[in-house]
VMD Tcl script that draws the C-alpha trace (Angstrom):
set ca {
  {0.00 0.00 0.00}
  {3.00 2.29 0.41}
  {3.24 2.65 -3.36}
  {-0.38 3.70 -3.55}
  {-0.08 6.18 -0.68}
  {3.58 7.15 -0.93}
  {3.21 10.53 0.82}
  {1.39 8.95 3.76}
  {3.96 6.15 3.96}
  {6.80 8.67 3.94}
  {5.18 10.74 6.69}
  {4.60 7.65 8.81}
  {8.17 6.47 8.29}
  {9.54 9.80 9.48}
  {7.28 10.19 12.51}
  {6.20 6.85 13.97}
  {9.57 5.13 14.44}
  {11.05 8.32 15.86}
  {8.24 8.62 18.40}
  {8.80 5.02 19.50}
  {12.56 5.57 19.73}
  {12.09 8.73 21.82}
  {9.69 7.00 24.21}
  {12.09 4.08 24.56}
  {15.02 6.44 25.19}
  {13.05 8.12 27.98}
  {12.22 4.73 29.50}
  {15.87 3.65 29.33}
  {16.98 6.91 30.93}
  {14.47 6.28 33.70}
  {15.83 2.76 34.27}
  {19.40 4.11 34.28}
  {18.48 6.73 36.91}
  {16.92 3.94 38.97}
  {20.24 2.07 38.78}
  {18.79 -0.89 36.87}
  {20.98 -0.44 33.77}
  {24.13 1.49 32.90}
  {24.01 3.54 29.71}
  {25.61 6.81 28.73}
  {23.63 7.45 25.55}
  {19.93 6.54 25.91}
  {19.09 7.78 22.40}
  {21.65 5.49 20.78}
  {20.67 2.62 23.06}
  {17.01 3.05 22.09}
  {17.89 3.08 18.39}
  {19.94 -0.11 18.77}
  {17.18 -1.92 20.66}
  {14.54 -0.76 18.20}
  {16.65 -2.02 15.30}
  {17.19 -5.38 16.98}
  {13.46 -5.90 17.36}
  {12.34 -4.42 14.08}
  {14.83 -5.86 11.58}
  {13.92 -9.53 11.82}
  {10.18 -8.83 11.64}
  {9.95 -5.86 9.31}
  {12.45 -6.83 6.60}
  {10.53 -9.91 5.36}
  {7.30 -7.88 5.36}
  {8.91 -5.27 3.12}
  {10.02 -7.92 0.63}
  {6.92 -10.08 0.76}
  {3.80 -8.04 1.56}
  {1.82 -11.16 2.52}
  {4.46 -12.08 5.10}
  {3.16 -11.89 8.63}
  {5.14 -13.07 11.67}
  {3.48 -15.44 14.08}
  {3.00 -14.43 17.69}
  {5.73 -16.92 18.59}
  {8.16 -15.33 16.13}
  {7.45 -11.89 17.56}
  {7.93 -13.08 21.14}
  {11.16 -14.92 20.27}
  {12.48 -11.88 18.41}
  {11.75 -9.55 21.31}
  {13.16 -11.99 23.88}
  {16.36 -12.37 21.86}
  {16.67 -8.59 21.40}
  {16.28 -8.04 25.16}
  {18.99 -10.61 25.93}
  {21.42 -9.14 23.39}
  {20.62 -5.61 24.47}
  {21.04 -6.21 28.20}
  {24.17 -8.27 27.58}
  {25.91 -5.50 25.67}
  {24.21 -2.23 26.55}
  {27.09 -0.94 28.67}
  {29.20 -0.74 25.51}
  {26.89 1.97 24.12}
}
mol new
graphics top color blue
foreach p $ca { graphics top sphere $p radius 0.5 }
foreach p [lrange $ca 0 end-1] q [lrange $ca 1 end] { graphics top cylinder $p $q radius 0.2 }
display resetview
């Protein structure tokens, strides 16, 4: 549908992911202030986490419009992203 509504798709692509990334950065900053995680750059950390979650699910959907991840695939992707993120977040 992005081809049909290219202006709408472009607007969404510029606004929606950024809003999610900002909200996630604020959450991560909150968790860092609470001493639960150590990060020096919450914006970068949020972008990395967002990319970890999104890439495995979104990429196939872009190539094959009928592609739809199962609930299990989504849960496994998010669980894996959380493990990788928490295991390496101090490097960011």
